[in-house]
N, C-alpha and C positions, 0 to 999 in steps of 0.2 A: 601270665595273664589269666584272669578268671573269666570264664564265659558263663553268663547268667541269662536265664530266660524268664520272662514274665509268664505267669500261669495263663494258659490258653493261647499262647503265641502260635500263629500259623503263618508259614512263609513258603512260597513256591518260587522256584527259579526255572524259567523255560527259555529255550533257545529257538529262535526263529531266524533261520539264515545266519546272518552275522550279528543279530540283535539278541541281547539277553534281557528278558523281562522279569523283574522281581515284583511279586504280588504279595501283600501281607495285610493282616488285620492290624488293628490298633496296637495290640500287645506285641505282635511281631515287629512292627516298626519301632516301638519303644525299645525292644530288646536289641534290635540292630543298631539303633542310635547309641545305646550304652556300650555295645561291643566295639563299634567304630571309634568311640571316644577313648576306650581303653587301648585299642590298637594304635591310636595316634600317639600315645605316650610310650610305646615300645620302641625298640631299636629298629633301624632299617633292616628289611629282610624278614621281620616278624610277619606272620600271616595267620588267617583263620580259614579253615576248610569247612564248607557247608555242603551237605549232600542229604539224600533222602534217608540215609542210615543213621545220621546223628542229629539232624536238626531241621531239615526241610521236608515238605510234604511229599508223599509218595509220587513218583513220576517226575520229580524235579531233576534238572541237570546239576552236575557238580559246579560249585562256585568257590573260587579262592580269592580272597581279598588280601593284598600284601601292602605293607608299608614300604615305600621306597623314597629315598631322597633324590629329587631331580635338580639339575642345575637351573639357574635363572632362565636360560634360553628354552628350557623344556616346560616351564610352568605356564599357567594361564594368566 
């Protein structure tokens, strides 16, 4: 899976208690949308790691997004 970023993308992930807040500018949101679309086409167990060392703004908490197949009783 190719991870691409729009030029100027800025994303921050912050943890407040049990809540994760993801803040991003337009380019960051478009980049995330493209990456989540690509992840949706991958096999279950595929995932993307985000942290301040490879993609998020300084001071961000680590964020992992994983594709998982849930049974019908687990879905929304």
